[in-house]
N, C-alpha and C positions, 0 to 999 in steps of 0.2 A: 504494500500500500504506500509506503513512504517513497519508494522509487517512482511510483506513478505520480505522486504529489510533486516530486522534483520536476518531472517532465511537464506537468501542468503549470508549475510556477514559471518555468522557462518560457512556455508558450504565452502565459500572461504578461511576462516581462517584455517579450518581443512585441506583442500587441500594443502594450502601453507605449513603448518607444516609438512605434510607427505612428501612433496617434498624437504624439507630443511634438509641438513645434520646437525648433531649436536643437533637435537631436540630429547629429550628423551621421552619415552612412558608416563612418568608422566605428561609431558606438554600436550600431546595429550589427556590423560585421563581427565585432568583438563578442557580442552576446550570441551570435550564430555559432562562432567558434567554440564558445563556452558550452553551448548546447551539445555540440558534437563531442566535445571532451567528456561531458557528463554521461552522454549515451555510451561512450566507450567504457567508462568506469563501471557503470552498472550492468554492462553486458558481460556475463560470465565467460563467454567464448573469446573475448578479446583480452589479451594479456597487456596490462598497462603497467609499465615499470615506473614511470615518472608521474607523480600525482601533484600537480600544481593547481588543481581546480579550486581548492578552498582559498588559496592565495589570490587567485584571479577574481573570485567572487567578492572577497573582502576588498580588493582594490576597486572593483566596480561600485561597491557600497559607498566608499569614500567619494567617488566621483559624483554619485547621485545625491548625496546628502544635501548639498546646497541647492541644487537646481531641479531635482526631480523627486519630490517626496513620495509619490505613489510608487515609482520604480524602486526607491530605497526601501519601502515597506515590503515589496515583493522580494527584494534581494535579502532582507533580513530573515524572512520566512524561509527562503531558499537555503541560507546558511544553517538555520536550525534543522531543516530537513536533511541536508547533507551530513550534518553532525550525527543525526539519529541513525543514519545508515553506515556510519563509520568512515566517511570520507574526510 
C-alpha cells in the first residue's frame, strides 16, 4: 500500500507542477527523473546499488518551501512514505 501511495504522490506532484505558473521545465524534468528512480527502487526485479532518492526528495522540498506550498506538502508526505518503506 505504501509503495502505491508513493506512486500516487509523485503523480500528484507532477500534476501540481504542471498547473502552477512559474515552474520551469527543468523542475518538471527533475520530478520525472525522480519518479523513474523511485519506480526502480520499489521494483524488486531491478537491482539499485546507489540510492540517492531521499537526498533528491529533500532537496526538492527545500526548493518548494518558499514558492510552492502545495508541492512542498506533497513532497513532505512523499518523504514520510519513502521512510515507511525503508528508502
